[in-house]
C-alpha positions as CSV (number, residue, x, y, z in Angstrom):
1,X,-91.0,32.1,93.2
2,X,-87.9,32.6,91.2
3,X,-86.5,29.2,92.3
4,X,-89.8,27.6,91.3
5,X,-89.4,29.0,87.7
6,X,-85.8,27.8,87.4
7,X,-86.7,24.1,88.0
8,X,-88.5,23.6,84.6
9,X,-85.7,25.5,82.8
10,X,-83.1,23.2,84.3
11,X,-85.2,20.2,83.4
12,X,-85.6,21.3,79.8
13,X,-81.9,22.0,79.6
14,X,-81.1,18.5,81.0
15,X,-83.4,16.9,78.4
16,X,-81.8,18.9,75.7
17,X,-78.4,17.8,76.7
18,X,-79.5,14.2,76.9
19,X,-81.1,14.4,73.5
20,X,-78.0,15.9,71.9
21,X,-75.7,13.3,73.4
22,X,-78.0,10.5,72.2
23,X,-78.1,12.0,68.7
24,X,-74.3,12.2,68.7
25,X,-74.1,8.6,69.7
26,X,-76.5,7.5,67.0
27,X,-74.4,9.4,64.4
28,X,-71.2,7.8,65.6
29,X,-72.7,4.3,65.1
30,X,-73.9,5.0,61.5
31,X,-72.0,3.2,58.8
32,X,-69.6,5.0,56.6
33,X,-70.7,6.3,53.2
34,X,-70.7,3.7,50.5
35,X,-69.0,4.5,47.2
36,X,-71.3,4.4,44.1
37,X,-69.5,1.4,42.6
38,X,-70.0,-0.6,45.9
39,X,-73.6,0.4,46.4
40,X,-75.2,-2.6,44.7
41,X,-73.1,-5.1,46.7
42,X,-73.8,-3.2,49.9
43,X,-77.5,-3.3,49.3
44,X,-77.3,-7.1,48.6
45,X,-75.5,-7.6,51.9
46,X,-78.0,-5.5,53.8
47,X,-80.9,-7.5,52.2
48,X,-79.3,-10.8,53.1
49,X,-78.7,-9.7,56.6
50,X,-82.3,-8.8,57.1
51,X,-83.8,-12.0,55.7
52,X,-85.5,-14.2,58.3
53,X,-83.6,-17.3,59.5
54,X,-84.9,-20.8,59.1
55,X,-86.0,-20.8,62.7
56,X,-88.0,-17.6,62.1
57,X,-89.6,-19.2,59.0
58,X,-91.1,-22.2,60.7
59,X,-94.4,-21.1,59.2
60,X,-93.1,-22.4,55.8
61,X,-92.7,-25.9,57.2
62,X,-96.4,-26.4,57.5
63,X,-97.9,-28.6,54.8
64,X,-100.3,-26.0,53.5
65,X,-103.0,-27.1,51.0
66,X,-105.4,-25.0,49.0
67,X,-108.2,-27.6,48.8
68,X,-110.2,-28.6,51.9
69,X,-111.1,-32.0,50.3
70,X,-107.4,-32.9,49.9
71,X,-106.7,-31.7,53.4
72,X,-109.4,-33.9,54.8
73,X,-108.2,-36.9,52.8
74,X,-104.6,-36.4,54.1
75,X,-105.8,-35.9,57.6
76,X,-107.7,-39.2,57.6
77,X,-104.7,-40.9,56.0
78,X,-102.3,-39.7,58.6
79,X,-104.7,-39.5,61.5
80,X,-104.0,-35.8,62.0
81,X,-106.4,-32.8,62.5
82,X,-107.1,-30.2,59.9
83,X,-106.5,-26.6,60.8
84,X,-108.7,-24.4,58.5
85,X,-107.2,-21.0,58.0
86,X,-108.9,-18.4,55.8
87,X,-107.9,-14.9,55.1
88,X,-108.8,-11.9,53.0
89,X,-105.5,-10.2,52.3
90,X,-101.9,-10.8,51.3
91,X,-100.1,-13.5,53.3
92,X,-96.7,-12.6,52.0
93,X,-96.9,-9.1,53.5
94,X,-98.4,-10.2,56.7
95,X,-101.9,-8.9,56.1
96,X,-104.5,-11.5,57.0
C-alpha cells in the first residue's frame, strides 16, 4: 500500500521538476531589459516584425467594391464571377 502511495508523489515531483526547468528555459530566452531611451525604437522594431508579410496579406489583392451594381458591371465587362460577401462587424479586426 505504501508503494502505491509513493507513485503519485513521484509523478507530481517529476511534473514539478519539468515545469521548473521549462520556466527557467523560458526566462533564459527572454530579451534583455530595454533602456528607457531605447524603448520607442524597440517598440517600433517589434511592431514591424509582427506585421503580416505581403504573402499573408493576399486578401488585400482582391478588387473589393462596395456597390453591387458596379461589381456586376465589372463582372460582365471582364467575364468574371461576382463573389458577394456581407458582414456585420469590423473587418480590420477579423470580426465578420
